[in-house]
mmCIF file of the N, C-alpha and C atoms, coordinates in Angstrom:
data_MODEL
# 
_entry.id   MODEL 
# 
loop_
_atom_site.group_PDB 
_atom_site.id 
_atom_site.type_symbol 
_atom_site.label_atom_id 
_atom_site.label_alt_id 
_atom_site.label_comp_id 
_atom_site.label_asym_id 
_atom_site.label_entity_id 
_atom_site.label_seq_id 
_atom_site.pdbx_PDB_ins_code 
_atom_site.Cartn_x 
_atom_site.Cartn_y 
_atom_site.Cartn_z 
_atom_site.occupancy 
_atom_site.B_iso_or_equiv 
_atom_site.pdbx_formal_charge 
_atom_site.auth_seq_id 
_atom_site.auth_comp_id 
_atom_site.auth_asym_id 
_atom_site.auth_atom_id 
_atom_site.pdbx_PDB_model_num 
ATOM 1   N N  . UNK A 1 1  ? 11.605  16.212  8.979   1.00 0.00 ? 1  UNK A N  1 
ATOM 2   C CA . UNK A 1 1  ? 11.096  16.966  7.852   1.00 0.00 ? 1  UNK A CA 1 
ATOM 3   C C  . UNK A 1 1  ? 12.380  17.639  7.050   1.00 0.00 ? 1  UNK A C  1 
ATOM 4   N N  . UNK A 1 2  ? 12.148  17.345  5.795   1.00 0.00 ? 2  UNK A N  1 
ATOM 5   C CA . UNK A 1 2  ? 13.068  17.791  4.954   1.00 0.00 ? 2  UNK A CA 1 
ATOM 6   C C  . UNK A 1 2  ? 12.845  19.082  4.797   1.00 0.00 ? 2  UNK A C  1 
ATOM 7   N N  . UNK A 1 3  ? 14.229  20.071  4.536   1.00 0.00 ? 3  UNK A N  1 
ATOM 8   C CA . UNK A 1 3  ? 13.951  21.364  4.128   1.00 0.00 ? 3  UNK A CA 1 
ATOM 9   C C  . UNK A 1 3  ? 14.680  21.671  2.826   1.00 0.00 ? 3  UNK A C  1 
ATOM 10  N N  . UNK A 1 4  ? 13.791  22.439  2.114   1.00 0.00 ? 4  UNK A N  1 
ATOM 11  C CA . UNK A 1 4  ? 13.933  22.585  0.749   1.00 0.00 ? 4  UNK A CA 1 
ATOM 12  C C  . UNK A 1 4  ? 13.515  23.989  0.382   1.00 0.00 ? 4  UNK A C  1 
ATOM 13  N N  . UNK A 1 5  ? 14.156  24.445  -0.851  1.00 0.00 ? 5  UNK A N  1 
ATOM 14  C CA . UNK A 1 5  ? 13.430  25.626  -1.739  1.00 0.00 ? 5  UNK A CA 1 
ATOM 15  C C  . UNK A 1 5  ? 12.644  25.266  -2.680  1.00 0.00 ? 5  UNK A C  1 
ATOM 16  N N  . UNK A 1 6  ? 11.543  25.840  -3.021  1.00 0.00 ? 6  UNK A N  1 
ATOM 17  C CA . UNK A 1 6  ? 10.898  25.625  -4.269  1.00 0.00 ? 6  UNK A CA 1 
ATOM 18  C C  . UNK A 1 6  ? 10.737  27.111  -4.784  1.00 0.00 ? 6  UNK A C  1 
ATOM 19  N N  . UNK A 1 7  ? 10.850  27.543  -6.046  1.00 0.00 ? 7  UNK A N  1 
ATOM 20  C CA . UNK A 1 7  ? 10.899  28.482  -6.721  1.00 0.00 ? 7  UNK A CA 1 
ATOM 21  C C  . UNK A 1 7  ? 9.222   28.757  -7.269  1.00 0.00 ? 7  UNK A C  1 
ATOM 22  N N  . UNK A 1 8  ? 8.680   29.924  -7.142  1.00 0.00 ? 8  UNK A N  1 
ATOM 23  C CA . UNK A 1 8  ? 7.409   30.027  -7.432  1.00 0.00 ? 8  UNK A CA 1 
ATOM 24  C C  . UNK A 1 8  ? 7.430   31.348  -8.508  1.00 0.00 ? 8  UNK A C  1 
ATOM 25  N N  . UNK A 1 9  ? 6.585   31.380  -9.462  1.00 0.00 ? 9  UNK A N  1 
ATOM 26  C CA . UNK A 1 9  ? 6.763   32.464  -10.244 1.00 0.00 ? 9  UNK A CA 1 
ATOM 27  C C  . UNK A 1 9  ? 6.105   33.597  -9.257  1.00 0.00 ? 9  UNK A C  1 
ATOM 28  N N  . UNK A 1 10 ? 6.486   35.089  -9.556  1.00 0.00 ? 10 UNK A N  1 
ATOM 29  C CA . UNK A 1 10 ? 6.466   36.150  -8.547  1.00 0.00 ? 10 UNK A CA 1 
ATOM 30  C C  . UNK A 1 10 ? 4.999   36.235  -8.287  1.00 0.00 ? 10 UNK A C  1 
ATOM 31  N N  . UNK A 1 11 ? 3.820   35.892  -9.239  1.00 0.00 ? 11 UNK A N  1 
ATOM 32  C CA . UNK A 1 11 ? 2.592   36.344  -8.851  1.00 0.00 ? 11 UNK A CA 1 
ATOM 33  C C  . UNK A 1 11 ? 1.801   35.301  -7.731  1.00 0.00 ? 11 UNK A C  1 
ATOM 34  N N  . UNK A 1 12 ? 2.567   34.261  -7.752  1.00 0.00 ? 12 UNK A N  1 
ATOM 35  C CA . UNK A 1 12 ? 1.877   33.152  -6.924  1.00 0.00 ? 12 UNK A CA 1 
ATOM 36  C C  . UNK A 1 12 ? 2.136   33.476  -5.510  1.00 0.00 ? 12 UNK A C  1 
ATOM 37  N N  . UNK A 1 13 ? 3.276   33.739  -5.111  1.00 0.00 ? 13 UNK A N  1 
ATOM 38  C CA . UNK A 1 13 ? 3.589   34.051  -3.865  1.00 0.00 ? 13 UNK A CA 1 
ATOM 39  C C  . UNK A 1 13 ? 2.656   34.929  -3.279  1.00 0.00 ? 13 UNK A C  1 
ATOM 40  N N  . UNK A 1 14 ? 2.327   36.068  -3.548  1.00 0.00 ? 14 UNK A N  1 
ATOM 41  C CA . UNK A 1 14 ? 1.296   36.801  -2.697  1.00 0.00 ? 14 UNK A CA 1 
ATOM 42  C C  . UNK A 1 14 ? -0.190  36.016  -2.435  1.00 0.00 ? 14 UNK A C  1 
ATOM 43  N N  . UNK A 1 15 ? -0.485  35.238  -3.742  1.00 0.00 ? 15 UNK A N  1 
ATOM 44  C CA . UNK A 1 15 ? -1.702  34.536  -3.511  1.00 0.00 ? 15 UNK A CA 1 
ATOM 45  C C  . UNK A 1 15 ? -1.695  33.434  -2.691  1.00 0.00 ? 15 UNK A C  1 
ATOM 46  N N  . UNK A 1 16 ? -0.518  32.812  -2.338  1.00 0.00 ? 16 UNK A N  1 
ATOM 47  C CA . UNK A 1 16 ? -0.128  31.791  -1.591  1.00 0.00 ? 16 UNK A CA 1 
ATOM 48  C C  . UNK A 1 16 ? -0.466  32.338  -0.006  1.00 0.00 ? 16 UNK A C  1 
ATOM 49  N N  . UNK A 1 17 ? 0.373   33.411  0.074   1.00 0.00 ? 17 UNK A N  1 
ATOM 50  C CA . UNK A 1 17 ? 0.244   33.952  1.534   1.00 0.00 ? 17 UNK A CA 1 
ATOM 51  C C  . UNK A 1 17 ? -1.127  34.602  1.788   1.00 0.00 ? 17 UNK A C  1 
ATOM 52  N N  . UNK A 1 18 ? -1.774  35.102  0.888   1.00 0.00 ? 18 UNK A N  1 
ATOM 53  C CA . UNK A 1 18 ? -3.078  35.517  1.131   1.00 0.00 ? 18 UNK A CA 1 
ATOM 54  C C  . UNK A 1 18 ? -4.142  34.186  1.584   1.00 0.00 ? 18 UNK A C  1 
ATOM 55  N N  . UNK A 1 19 ? -3.934  33.236  0.758   1.00 0.00 ? 19 UNK A N  1 
ATOM 56  C CA . UNK A 1 19 ? -4.724  31.969  1.132   1.00 0.00 ? 19 UNK A CA 1 
ATOM 57  C C  . UNK A 1 19 ? -4.228  31.490  2.450   1.00 0.00 ? 19 UNK A C  1 
ATOM 58  N N  . UNK A 1 20 ? -3.128  31.426  2.794   1.00 0.00 ? 20 UNK A N  1 
ATOM 59  C CA . UNK A 1 20 ? -2.375  30.850  4.234   1.00 0.00 ? 20 UNK A CA 1 
ATOM 60  C C  . UNK A 1 20 ? -3.004  31.741  5.349   1.00 0.00 ? 20 UNK A C  1 
ATOM 61  N N  . UNK A 1 21 ? -3.116  33.075  5.007   1.00 0.00 ? 21 UNK A N  1 
ATOM 62  C CA . UNK A 1 21 ? -3.826  34.025  6.192   1.00 0.00 ? 21 UNK A CA 1 
ATOM 63  C C  . UNK A 1 21 ? -5.073  33.850  6.301   1.00 0.00 ? 21 UNK A C  1 
ATOM 64  N N  . UNK A 1 22 ? -5.896  33.418  5.269   1.00 0.00 ? 22 UNK A N  1 
ATOM 65  C CA . UNK A 1 22 ? -7.331  33.383  5.092   1.00 0.00 ? 22 UNK A CA 1 
ATOM 66  C C  . UNK A 1 22 ? -7.814  31.969  5.937   1.00 0.00 ? 22 UNK A C  1 
ATOM 67  N N  . UNK A 1 23 ? -6.566  30.886  5.687   1.00 0.00 ? 23 UNK A N  1 
ATOM 68  C CA . UNK A 1 23 ? -6.900  29.703  6.385   1.00 0.00 ? 23 UNK A CA 1 
ATOM 69  C C  . UNK A 1 23 ? -6.267  29.489  7.477   1.00 0.00 ? 23 UNK A C  1 
ATOM 70  N N  . UNK A 1 24 ? -5.452  30.584  8.211   1.00 0.00 ? 24 UNK A N  1 
ATOM 71  C CA . UNK A 1 24 ? -4.820  30.408  9.495   1.00 0.00 ? 24 UNK A CA 1 
ATOM 72  C C  . UNK A 1 24 ? -3.817  29.492  9.534   1.00 0.00 ? 24 UNK A C  1 
ATOM 73  N N  . UNK A 1 25 ? -3.137  29.255  8.410   1.00 0.00 ? 25 UNK A N  1 
ATOM 74  C CA . UNK A 1 25 ? -1.979  28.208  7.907   1.00 0.00 ? 25 UNK A CA 1 
ATOM 75  C C  . UNK A 1 25 ? -0.559  29.018  7.557   1.00 0.00 ? 25 UNK A C  1 
ATOM 76  N N  . UNK A 1 26 ? 0.298   28.334  7.527   1.00 0.00 ? 26 UNK A N  1 
ATOM 77  C CA . UNK A 1 26 ? 1.584   28.921  6.958   1.00 0.00 ? 26 UNK A CA 1 
ATOM 78  C C  . UNK A 1 26 ? 1.449   28.766  5.294   1.00 0.00 ? 26 UNK A C  1 
ATOM 79  N N  . UNK A 1 27 ? 2.227   29.516  4.861   1.00 0.00 ? 27 UNK A N  1 
ATOM 80  C CA . UNK A 1 27 ? 2.504   29.194  3.277   1.00 0.00 ? 27 UNK A CA 1 
ATOM 81  C C  . UNK A 1 27 ? 3.004   27.879  3.153   1.00 0.00 ? 27 UNK A C  1 
ATOM 82  N N  . UNK A 1 28 ? 3.983   27.460  3.605   1.00 0.00 ? 28 UNK A N  1 
ATOM 83  C CA . UNK A 1 28 ? 4.493   26.096  3.848   1.00 0.00 ? 28 UNK A CA 1 
ATOM 84  C C  . UNK A 1 28 ? 3.410   25.009  3.837   1.00 0.00 ? 28 UNK A C  1 
ATOM 85  N N  . UNK A 1 29 ? 2.505   25.161  4.909   1.00 0.00 ? 29 UNK A N  1 
ATOM 86  C CA . UNK A 1 29 ? 1.405   24.167  4.916   1.00 0.00 ? 29 UNK A CA 1 
ATOM 87  C C  . UNK A 1 29 ? 0.458   24.212  3.837   1.00 0.00 ? 29 UNK A C  1 
ATOM 88  N N  . UNK A 1 30 ? 0.145   25.433  3.070   1.00 0.00 ? 30 UNK A N  1 
ATOM 89  C CA . UNK A 1 30 ? -0.474  25.403  1.814   1.00 0.00 ? 30 UNK A CA 1 
ATOM 90  C C  . UNK A 1 30 ? 0.347   24.614  0.801   1.00 0.00 ? 30 UNK A C  1 
ATOM 91  N N  . UNK A 1 31 ? 1.190   24.884  0.739   1.00 0.00 ? 31 UNK A N  1 
ATOM 92  C CA . UNK A 1 31 ? 2.162   24.333  -0.644  1.00 0.00 ? 31 UNK A CA 1 
ATOM 93  C C  . UNK A 1 31 ? 2.402   22.849  -0.358  1.00 0.00 ? 31 UNK A C  1 
ATOM 94  N N  . UNK A 1 32 ? 2.560   22.438  1.036   1.00 0.00 ? 32 UNK A N  1 
ATOM 95  C CA . UNK A 1 32 ? 2.718   21.194  1.451   1.00 0.00 ? 32 UNK A CA 1 
ATOM 96  C C  . UNK A 1 32 ? 1.419   20.159  0.796   1.00 0.00 ? 32 UNK A C  1 
ATOM 97  N N  . UNK A 1 33 ? 0.075   20.760  1.407   1.00 0.00 ? 33 UNK A N  1 
ATOM 98  C CA . UNK A 1 33 ? -1.032  20.292  0.942   1.00 0.00 ? 33 UNK A CA 1 
ATOM 99  C C  . UNK A 1 33 ? -1.297  20.242  -0.639  1.00 0.00 ? 33 UNK A C  1 
ATOM 100 N N  . UNK A 1 34 ? -1.002  21.114  -1.314  1.00 0.00 ? 34 UNK A N  1 
ATOM 101 C CA . UNK A 1 34 ? -1.297  21.303  -2.776  1.00 0.00 ? 34 UNK A CA 1 
ATOM 102 C C  . UNK A 1 34 ? -0.209  20.195  -3.654  1.00 0.00 ? 34 UNK A C  1 
ATOM 103 N N  . UNK A 1 35 ? 1.078   19.909  -2.940  1.00 0.00 ? 35 UNK A N  1 
ATOM 104 C CA . UNK A 1 35 ? 1.724   18.967  -3.494  1.00 0.00 ? 35 UNK A CA 1 
ATOM 105 C C  . UNK A 1 35 ? 1.305   17.673  -3.313  1.00 0.00 ? 35 UNK A C  1 
ATOM 106 N N  . UNK A 1 36 ? 0.935   17.257  -1.789  1.00 0.00 ? 36 UNK A N  1 
ATOM 107 C CA . UNK A 1 36 ? 0.342   16.269  -1.702  1.00 0.00 ? 36 UNK A CA 1 
ATOM 108 C C  . UNK A 1 36 ? -0.828  15.771  -2.214  1.00 0.00 ? 36 UNK A C  1 
ATOM 109 N N  . UNK A 1 37 ? -1.446  16.755  -2.700  1.00 0.00 ? 37 UNK A N  1 
ATOM 110 C CA . UNK A 1 37 ? -2.902  16.354  -3.442  1.00 0.00 ? 37 UNK A CA 1 
ATOM 111 C C  . UNK A 1 37 ? -2.653  16.046  -4.924  1.00 0.00 ? 37 UNK A C  1 
ATOM 112 N N  . UNK A 1 38 ? -1.542  17.139  -5.551  1.00 0.00 ? 38 UNK A N  1 
ATOM 113 C CA . UNK A 1 38 ? -1.072  16.642  -6.982  1.00 0.00 ? 38 UNK A CA 1 
ATOM 114 C C  . UNK A 1 38 ? -0.548  15.367  -7.039  1.00 0.00 ? 38 UNK A C  1 
ATOM 115 N N  . UNK A 1 39 ? 0.283   14.856  -6.060  1.00 0.00 ? 39 UNK A N  1 
ATOM 116 C CA . UNK A 1 39 ? 0.764   13.600  -6.109  1.00 0.00 ? 39 UNK A CA 1 
ATOM 117 C C  . UNK A 1 39 ? -0.244  12.711  -6.217  1.00 0.00 ? 39 UNK A C  1 
ATOM 118 N N  . UNK A 1 40 ? -0.947  12.600  -5.187  1.00 0.00 ? 40 UNK A N  1 
ATOM 119 C CA . UNK A 1 40 ? -2.329  11.840  -5.100  1.00 0.00 ? 40 UNK A CA 1 
ATOM 120 C C  . UNK A 1 40 ? -2.908  11.668  -6.433  1.00 0.00 ? 40 UNK A C  1 
ATOM 121 N N  . UNK A 1 41 ? -3.273  12.769  -6.902  1.00 0.00 ? 41 UNK A N  1 
ATOM 122 C CA . UNK A 1 41 ? -4.016  12.662  -8.054  1.00 0.00 ? 41 UNK A CA 1 
ATOM 123 C C  . UNK A 1 41 ? -3.188  12.239  -9.295  1.00 0.00 ? 41 UNK A C  1 
ATOM 124 N N  . UNK A 1 42 ? -1.755  12.322  -9.467  1.00 0.00 ? 42 UNK A N  1 
ATOM 125 C CA . UNK A 1 42 ? -1.105  11.761  -10.398 1.00 0.00 ? 42 UNK A CA 1 
ATOM 126 C C  . UNK A 1 42 ? -0.727  10.154  -10.104 1.00 0.00 ? 42 UNK A C  1 
ATOM 127 N N  . UNK A 1 43 ? -0.938  9.721   -8.877  1.00 0.00 ? 43 UNK A N  1 
ATOM 128 C CA . UNK A 1 43 ? -0.795  8.375   -8.574  1.00 0.00 ? 43 UNK A CA 1 
ATOM 129 C C  . UNK A 1 43 ? -2.154  7.660   -9.147  1.00 0.00 ? 43 UNK A C  1 
ATOM 130 N N  . UNK A 1 44 ? -3.201  8.373   -8.876  1.00 0.00 ? 44 UNK A N  1 
ATOM 131 C CA . UNK A 1 44 ? -4.456  7.680   -9.225  1.00 0.00 ? 44 UNK A CA 1 
ATOM 132 C C  . UNK A 1 44 ? -4.767  7.558   -10.878 1.00 0.00 ? 44 UNK A C  1 
ATOM 133 N N  . UNK A 1 45 ? -4.144  8.772   -11.366 1.00 0.00 ? 45 UNK A N  1 
ATOM 134 C CA . UNK A 1 45 ? -4.025  8.623   -12.908 1.00 0.00 ? 45 UNK A CA 1 
ATOM 135 C C  . UNK A 1 45 ? -3.193  7.602   -13.431 1.00 0.00 ? 45 UNK A C  1 
ATOM 136 N N  . UNK A 1 46 ? -1.909  7.322   -12.972 1.00 0.00 ? 46 UNK A N  1 
ATOM 137 C CA . UNK A 1 46 ? -1.314  6.271   -13.240 1.00 0.00 ? 46 UNK A CA 1 
ATOM 138 C C  . UNK A 1 46 ? -2.032  4.792   -13.145 1.00 0.00 ? 46 UNK A C  1 
ATOM 139 N N  . UNK A 1 47 ? -2.347  4.679   -11.818 1.00 0.00 ? 47 UNK A N  1 
ATOM 140 C CA . UNK A 1 47 ? -3.176  3.481   -11.659 1.00 0.00 ? 47 UNK A CA 1 
ATOM 141 C C  . UNK A 1 47 ? -4.294  3.334   -12.519 1.00 0.00 ? 47 UNK A C  1 
ATOM 142 N N  . UNK A 1 48 ? -5.021  4.374   -12.623 1.00 0.00 ? 48 UNK A N  1 
ATOM 143 C CA . UNK A 1 48 ? -6.084  4.255   -13.964 1.00 0.00 ? 48 UNK A CA 1 
ATOM 144 C C  . UNK A 1 48 ? -5.581  3.587   -15.334 1.00 0.00 ? 48 UNK A C  1 
ATOM 145 N N  . UNK A 1 49 ? -4.530  4.323   -15.732 1.00 0.00 ? 49 UNK A N  1 
ATOM 146 C CA . UNK A 1 49 ? -3.861  3.821   -16.807 1.00 0.00 ? 49 UNK A CA 1 
ATOM 147 C C  . UNK A 1 49 ? -3.518  2.426   -17.049 1.00 0.00 ? 49 UNK A C  1 
ATOM 148 N N  . UNK A 1 50 ? -2.802  2.130   -16.024 1.00 0.00 ? 50 UNK A N  1 
ATOM 149 C CA . UNK A 1 50 ? -2.358  0.648   -15.850 1.00 0.00 ? 50 UNK A CA 1 
ATOM 150 C C  . UNK A 1 50 ? -3.356  -0.306  -15.839 1.00 0.00 ? 50 UNK A C  1 
ATOM 151 N N  . UNK A 1 51 ? -4.787  0.082   -15.101 1.00 0.00 ? 51 UNK A N  1 
ATOM 152 C CA . UNK A 1 51 ? -5.658  -0.985  -15.050 1.00 0.00 ? 51 UNK A CA 1 
ATOM 153 C C  . UNK A 1 51 ? -6.367  -0.901  -16.516 1.00 0.00 ? 51 UNK A C  1 
ATOM 154 N N  . UNK A 1 52 ? -6.377  -0.029  -17.111 1.00 0.00 ? 52 UNK A N  1 
ATOM 155 C CA . UNK A 1 52 ? -6.858  -0.078  -18.435 1.00 0.00 ? 52 UNK A CA 1 
ATOM 156 C C  . UNK A 1 52 ? -6.303  -0.831  -19.387 1.00 0.00 ? 52 UNK A C  1 
ATOM 157 N N  . UNK A 1 53 ? -4.822  -1.026  -19.175 1.00 0.00 ? 53 UNK A N  1 
ATOM 158 C CA . UNK A 1 53 ? -3.876  -1.790  -19.965 1.00 0.00 ? 53 UNK A CA 1 
ATOM 159 C C  . UNK A 1 53 ? -4.118  -3.290  -19.447 1.00 0.00 ? 53 UNK A C  1 
ATOM 160 N N  . UNK A 1 54 ? -4.438  -3.466  -18.290 1.00 0.00 ? 54 UNK A N  1 
ATOM 161 C CA . UNK A 1 54 ? -4.554  -4.832  -17.577 1.00 0.00 ? 54 UNK A CA 1 
ATOM 162 C C  . UNK A 1 54 ? -5.895  -5.272  -17.959 1.00 0.00 ? 54 UNK A C  1 
ATOM 163 N N  . UNK A 1 55 ? -6.851  -4.669  -18.034 1.00 0.00 ? 55 UNK A N  1 
ATOM 164 C CA . UNK A 1 55 ? -8.232  -5.027  -18.231 1.00 0.00 ? 55 UNK A CA 1 
ATOM 165 C C  . UNK A 1 55 ? -8.416  -5.478  -19.757 1.00 0.00 ? 55 UNK A C  1 
ATOM 166 N N  . UNK A 1 56 ? -7.576  -4.922  -20.761 1.00 0.00 ? 56 UNK A N  1 
ATOM 167 C CA . UNK A 1 56 ? -7.835  -5.343  -22.031 1.00 0.00 ? 56 UNK A CA 1 
ATOM 168 C C  . UNK A 1 56 ? -9.289  -5.337  -22.340 1.00 0.00 ? 56 UNK A C  1 
ATOM 169 N N  . UNK A 1 57 ? -9.619  -6.358  -23.175 1.00 0.00 ? 57 UNK A N  1 
ATOM 170 C CA . UNK A 1 57 ? -11.223 -6.396  -23.627 1.00 0.00 ? 57 UNK A CA 1 
ATOM 171 C C  . UNK A 1 57 ? -12.010 -6.963  -22.748 1.00 0.00 ? 57 UNK A C  1 
ATOM 172 N N  . UNK A 1 58 ? -11.660 -7.237  -21.269 1.00 0.00 ? 58 UNK A N  1 
ATOM 173 C CA . UNK A 1 58 ? -12.676 -8.059  -20.630 1.00 0.00 ? 58 UNK A CA 1 
ATOM 174 C C  . UNK A 1 58 ? -13.928 -7.050  -20.227 1.00 0.00 ? 58 UNK A C  1 
ATOM 175 N N  . UNK A 1 59 ? -14.895 -7.804  -20.104 1.00 0.00 ? 59 UNK A N  1 
ATOM 176 C CA . UNK A 1 59 ? -16.289 -7.026  -19.684 1.00 0.00 ? 59 UNK A CA 1 
ATOM 177 C C  . UNK A 1 59 ? -16.157 -6.761  -18.286 1.00 0.00 ? 59 UNK A C  1 
ATOM 178 N N  . UNK A 1 60 ? -17.306 -5.874  -17.543 1.00 0.00 ? 60 UNK A N  1 
ATOM 179 C CA . UNK A 1 60 ? -16.988 -5.663  -16.407 1.00 0.00 ? 60 UNK A CA 1 
ATOM 180 C C  . UNK A 1 60 ? -17.485 -7.097  -15.500 1.00 0.00 ? 60 UNK A C  1 
ATOM 181 N N  . UNK A 1 61 ? -18.423 -7.832  -16.215 1.00 0.00 ? 61 UNK A N  1 
ATOM 182 C CA . UNK A 1 61 ? -18.413 -9.186  -15.226 1.00 0.00 ? 61 UNK A CA 1 
ATOM 183 C C  . UNK A 1 61 ? -17.294 -9.927  -15.146 1.00 0.00 ? 61 UNK A C  1 
ATOM 184 N N  . UNK A 1 62 ? -16.377 -10.034 -16.346 1.00 0.00 ? 62 UNK A N  1 
ATOM 185 C CA . UNK A 1 62 ? -15.395 -10.550 -16.264 1.00 0.00 ? 62 UNK A CA 1 
ATOM 186 C C  . UNK A 1 62 ? -14.402 -10.046 -15.196 1.00 0.00 ? 62 UNK A C  1 
ATOM 187 N N  . UNK A 1 63 ? -14.195 -8.788  -15.085 1.00 0.00 ? 63 UNK A N  1 
ATOM 188 C CA . UNK A 1 63 ? -13.375 -8.013  -14.156 1.00 0.00 ? 63 UNK A CA 1 
ATOM 189 C C  . UNK A 1 63 ? -13.997 -8.479  -12.762 1.00 0.00 ? 63 UNK A C  1 
ATOM 190 N N  . UNK A 1 64 ? -15.241 -8.177  -12.538 1.00 0.00 ? 64 UNK A N  1 
ATOM 191 C CA . UNK A 1 64 ? -15.585 -8.859  -11.256 1.00 0.00 ? 64 UNK A CA 1 
ATOM 192 C C  . UNK A 1 64 ? -15.330 -10.187 -10.857 1.00 0.00 ? 64 UNK A C  1 
ATOM 193 N N  . UNK A 1 65 ? -15.216 -10.916 -11.620 1.00 0.00 ? 65 UNK A N  1 
ATOM 194 C CA . UNK A 1 65 ? -15.040 -12.470 -11.733 1.00 0.00 ? 65 UNK A CA 1 
ATOM 195 C C  . UNK A 1 65 ? -13.674 -12.574 -11.168 1.00 0.00 ? 65 UNK A C  1 
ATOM 196 N N  . UNK A 1 66 ? -12.932 -11.851 -11.936 1.00 0.00 ? 66 UNK A N  1 
ATOM 197 C CA . UNK A 1 66 ? -11.208 -11.963 -11.494 1.00 0.00 ? 66 UNK A CA 1 
ATOM 198 C C  . UNK A 1 66 ? -10.935 -11.459 -9.947  1.00 0.00 ? 66 UNK A C  1 
ATOM 199 N N  . UNK A 1 67 ? -11.737 -10.308 -9.875  1.00 0.00 ? 67 UNK A N  1 
ATOM 200 C CA . UNK A 1 67 ? -11.500 -9.515  -8.647  1.00 0.00 ? 67 UNK A CA 1 
ATOM 201 C C  . UNK A 1 67 ? -12.080 -10.592 -7.444  1.00 0.00 ? 67 UNK A C  1 
ATOM 202 N N  . UNK A 1 68 ? -13.269 -11.033 -7.480  1.00 0.00 ? 68 UNK A N  1 
ATOM 203 C CA . UNK A 1 68 ? -13.722 -11.788 -6.538  1.00 0.00 ? 68 UNK A CA 1 
ATOM 204 C C  . UNK A 1 68 ? -12.970 -13.021 -6.264  1.00 0.00 ? 68 UNK A C  1 
ATOM 205 N N  . UNK A 1 69 ? -12.511 -13.597 -7.402  1.00 0.00 ? 69 UNK A N  1 
ATOM 206 C CA . UNK A 1 69 ? -11.632 -14.888 -7.202  1.00 0.00 ? 69 UNK A CA 1 
ATOM 207 C C  . UNK A 1 69 ? -10.316 -14.418 -6.351  1.00 0.00 ? 69 UNK A C  1 
ATOM 208 N N  . UNK A 1 70 ? -9.533  -13.328 -6.796  1.00 0.00 ? 70 UNK A N  1 
ATOM 209 C CA . UNK A 1 70 ? -8.718  -12.853 -5.999  1.00 0.00 ? 70 UNK A CA 1 
ATOM 210 C C  . UNK A 1 70 ? -8.975  -12.776 -4.533  1.00 0.00 ? 70 UNK A C  1 
ATOM 211 N N  . UNK A 1 71 ? -10.129 -12.015 -4.108  1.00 0.00 ? 71 UNK A N  1 
ATOM 212 C CA . UNK A 1 71 ? -10.392 -11.788 -2.724  1.00 0.00 ? 71 UNK A CA 1 
ATOM 213 C C  . UNK A 1 71 ? -10.606 -13.204 -2.017  1.00 0.00 ? 71 UNK A C  1 
ATOM 214 N N  . UNK A 1 72 ? -11.216 -14.197 -2.905  1.00 0.00 ? 72 UNK A N  1 
ATOM 215 C CA . UNK A 1 72 ? -11.121 -15.579 -2.163  1.00 0.00 ? 72 UNK A CA 1 
ATOM 216 C C  . UNK A 1 72 ? -9.710  -16.030 -2.103  1.00 0.00 ? 72 UNK A C  1 
ATOM 217 N N  . UNK A 1 73 ? -9.027  -15.854 -2.942  1.00 0.00 ? 73 UNK A N  1 
ATOM 218 C CA . UNK A 1 73 ? -7.607  -16.386 -2.753  1.00 0.00 ? 73 UNK A CA 1 
ATOM 219 C C  . UNK A 1 73 ? -6.827  -16.026 -1.535  1.00 0.00 ? 73 UNK A C  1 
ATOM 220 N N  . UNK A 1 74 ? -7.126  -14.516 -1.261  1.00 0.00 ? 74 UNK A N  1 
ATOM 221 C CA . UNK A 1 74 ? -6.323  -13.855 -0.427  1.00 0.00 ? 74 UNK A CA 1 
ATOM 222 C C  . UNK A 1 74 ? -7.032  -14.529 0.964   1.00 0.00 ? 74 UNK A C  1 
ATOM 223 N N  . UNK A 1 75 ? -8.378  -14.428 1.048   1.00 0.00 ? 75 UNK A N  1 
ATOM 224 C CA . UNK A 1 75 ? -8.996  -14.903 2.416   1.00 0.00 ? 75 UNK A CA 1 
ATOM 225 C C  . UNK A 1 75 ? -8.552  -16.289 2.732   1.00 0.00 ? 75 UNK A C  1 
ATOM 226 N N  . UNK A 1 76 ? -8.320  -17.162 1.740   1.00 0.00 ? 76 UNK A N  1 
ATOM 227 C CA . UNK A 1 76 ? -8.185  -18.560 1.922   1.00 0.00 ? 76 UNK A CA 1 
ATOM 228 C C  . UNK A 1 76 ? -6.615  -18.848 1.939   1.00 0.00 ? 76 UNK A C  1 
ATOM 229 N N  . UNK A 1 77 ? -5.694  -17.876 1.409   1.00 0.00 ? 77 UNK A N  1 
ATOM 230 C CA . UNK A 1 77 ? -4.237  -18.200 1.563   1.00 0.00 ? 77 UNK A CA 1 
ATOM 231 C C  . UNK A 1 77 ? -3.981  -18.993 0.274   1.00 0.00 ? 77 UNK A C  1 
ATOM 232 N N  . UNK A 1 78 ? -4.674  -19.126 -0.857  1.00 0.00 ? 78 UNK A N  1 
ATOM 233 C CA . UNK A 1 78 ? -4.374  -19.978 -1.862  1.00 0.00 ? 78 UNK A CA 1 
ATOM 234 C C  . UNK A 1 78 ? -4.290  -19.440 -3.124  1.00 0.00 ? 78 UNK A C  1 
ATOM 235 N N  . UNK A 1 79 ? -3.834  -20.241 -3.994  1.00 0.00 ? 79 UNK A N  1 
ATOM 236 C CA . UNK A 1 79 ? -3.821  -19.466 -5.400  1.00 0.00 ? 79 UNK A CA 1 
ATOM 237 C C  . UNK A 1 79 ? -4.454  -20.539 -6.499  1.00 0.00 ? 79 UNK A C  1 
ATOM 238 N N  . UNK A 1 80 ? -5.495  -20.110 -6.776  1.00 0.00 ? 80 UNK A N  1 
ATOM 239 C CA . UNK A 1 80 ? -6.550  -21.173 -7.866  1.00 0.00 ? 80 UNK A CA 1 
ATOM 240 C C  . UNK A 1 80 ? -6.773  -20.386 -9.064  1.00 0.00 ? 80 UNK A C  1 
ATOM 241 N N  . UNK A 1 81 ? -6.908  -19.040 -9.112  1.00 0.00 ? 81 UNK A N  1 
ATOM 242 C CA . UNK A 1 81 ? -7.504  -18.578 -10.400 1.00 0.00 ? 81 UNK A CA 1 
ATOM 243 C C  . UNK A 1 81 ? -6.455  -18.426 -11.356 1.00 0.00 ? 81 UNK A C  1 
# 
């Protein structure tokens, strides 16, 4: 595990420590969970933006068709779509 320092505004540390005590965790554990959740949320937001770009003006039915074709390609090990 990497060791590093993160600066927090003065008013956040007491709240973080209070939450950690309430959840019987360390402040590091609470902070790690918060960062992980934030990174996951950012990943999904980026993925959604990319999906919108790729989708373009395709209808839901067209998207389903492309997805189903891709699934079949993977299952068969072929490239036909």
